[in-house]
C-alpha positions in Angstrom: -1.0 12.8 -42.6 0.6 12.0 -39.1 -1.3 14.7 -37.4 -4.5 13.7 -38.7 -4.2 10.0 -38.0 -3.5 11.1 -34.2 -6.3 13.6 -34.2 -8.7 10.7 -35.6 -7.4 8.2 -33.0 -7.6 10.9 -30.2 -11.8 11.2 -31.3 -11.9 7.3 -31.8 -10.8 6.9 -28.0 -13.4 9.6 -26.5 -16.2 7.7 -28.1 -14.8 4.0 -28.5 -16.0 3.0 -24.7 -18.6 0.6 -24.3 -21.5 1.3 -22.3 -22.5 -0.2 -19.0 -22.1 -4.0 -20.1 -20.6 -6.1 -18.1 -17.6 -6.7 -20.8 -16.3 -3.5 -22.1 -13.6 -2.4 -24.5 -11.8 0.5 -25.5 -9.2 1.8 -27.5 -7.0 4.7 -26.5 -4.5 6.9 -28.4 -0.9 7.7 -26.7 1.3 10.3 -27.4 4.4 11.1 -25.2 8.3 11.2 -25.2 11.2 9.1 -23.9 13.2 10.6 -21.6 16.9 9.8 -21.5 18.1 8.6 -18.3 21.7 8.7 -19.6 23.6 10.6 -22.1 24.4 7.4 -24.5 20.4 6.9 -25.5 20.2 10.8 -26.3 21.0 9.9 -30.1 18.1 7.3 -30.1 15.2 10.1 -29.5 14.5 11.2 -32.4 10.9 12.9 -32.0 7.8 12.2 -29.5 6.3 8.8 -29.4 2.9 8.0 -30.5 1.1 5.1 -29.6 -2.3 2.8 -29.5 -3.6 0.7 -26.7 -6.9 -1.8 -27.1 -8.2 -2.9 -23.9 -11.0 -5.4 -22.9 -12.0 -4.8 -19.4 -15.1 -5.8 -16.7 -16.1 -3.1 -14.4 -16.8 -4.1 -10.5 -20.1 -4.9 -9.7 -19.9 -4.4 -6.0 -20.7 -8.0 -5.4 -17.4 -8.3 -3.3 -16.5 -6.5 -0.5 -13.1 -5.8 -1.9 -14.5 -4.4 -5.2 -16.4 -1.5 -2.7 -13.4 -1.1 -0.5 -11.6 0.2 -3.6 -13.9 1.9 -5.2 -15.5 -0.2 -8.0 -11.9 -0.7 -10.0 -11.8 -2.1 -13.5 -10.0 -5.2 -14.3 -8.8 -6.0 -17.9 -6.5 -7.0 -20.4 -4.5 -4.3 -22.9 -2.7 -4.4 -26.4 -0.1 -1.6 -26.7 1.6 -0.5 -29.7 4.2 2.3 -29.6 5.9 3.7 -32.4 9.5 4.9 -31.1 9.6 7.1 -34.4 13.2 5.6 -35.3 12.8 2.4 -37.4 16.2 1.7 -37.9 17.8 1.9 -34.3 14.8 1.8 -32.1 12.0 0.2 -34.1 8.5 -0.4 -32.5 7.2 -1.6 -29.3 4.2 -4.2 -28.5 3.1 -5.6 -24.9 0.3 -7.6 -23.7 -0.6 -7.0 -19.8 -3.3 -7.5 -17.4 -4.4 -4.6 -15.4 -6.4 -3.1 -12.6 -7.8 0.7 -13.5 -8.1 1.9 -9.9 -10.2 5.0 -9.5 -8.7 8.1 -7.0 -11.3 10.7 -7.7 -14.5 10.8 -9.3 -16.8 13.2 -10.0 -19.9 13.8 -12.4 -17.6 15.0 -15.4 -14.3 14.1 -14.0 -12.5 11.0 -13.3 -8.8 10.3 -12.1 -7.7 6.8 -12.3 -4.2 4.9 -11.8 -3.7 2.3 -14.2 -1.2 -0.4 -13.1 -0.3 -3.5 -15.1 2.6 -5.8 -15.4 3.3 -8.3 -18.4 5.4 -8.8 -21.4 6.9 -6.7 -24.0 8.2 -6.9 -27.3 10.6 -4.8 -29.3 11.5 -5.1 -33.3 14.8 -3.6 -32.7 17.5 -4.6 -30.0 20.8 -4.6 -29.3 22.8 -6.7 -31.6 26.7 -6.8 -31.6 27.0 -6.5 -35.5 23.6 -5.3 -36.9 22.3 -2.6 -34.2 25.5 -2.1 -31.8 24.4 1.6 -31.1 20.8 0.7 -29.2 22.3 0.1 -25.7 18.7 0.4 -24.2 17.3 -2.8 -25.1 19.2 -6.0 -24.8 16.6 -8.6 -25.9 13.4 -8.5 -28.3 11.4 -10.0 -25.2 11.3 -7.9 -22.1 9.1 -7.2 -19.1 6.5 -4.5 -19.4 5.1 -2.2 -16.1 2.5 0.4 -16.8 2.0 2.8 -14.1 
C-alpha cells in the first residue's frame, strides 16, 4: 500500500505544476533518509522517510533587473509534511517556509535548480523527560527549518 501511495504521489508531482500563469502551484513527493550524525540517535531511524510538499509560487517575469541577472528565479511559499516512520518516538514533521528556487542550469528537456528557504518547523514528538526521554534529537515541538 505504501509503495502504491508513493508511486501515485510521484506521478502526481510530475503533472501537478500549473502552466505559465503568474501564480502557480506544485505538489512534490519526497523520499529520503535521515543520516545519524551521532551514535545516540541511530535507534530513532527505522526506515526511509516519505514526505509531501505543497507550494504556491510566482515565476519571475524579468521586469526587474535582478530577476534577469539571477536567471528568472521562482519565489514562493511551501508547506512540507514528513513522516519519520517512528510514530512512538520521532513522530511527524511539518514546516512552513518562504523560498526562492534558483535556476542553475537549463536546457530544453533538463533543469537543475537550487531551492533555498528558511521558516518554522513543528514536530509531533520531541524530548520529554518523562514521556519521550529517548528522543534526544528534538528538544522542542517548534523549531527552525532550513531547506537547501
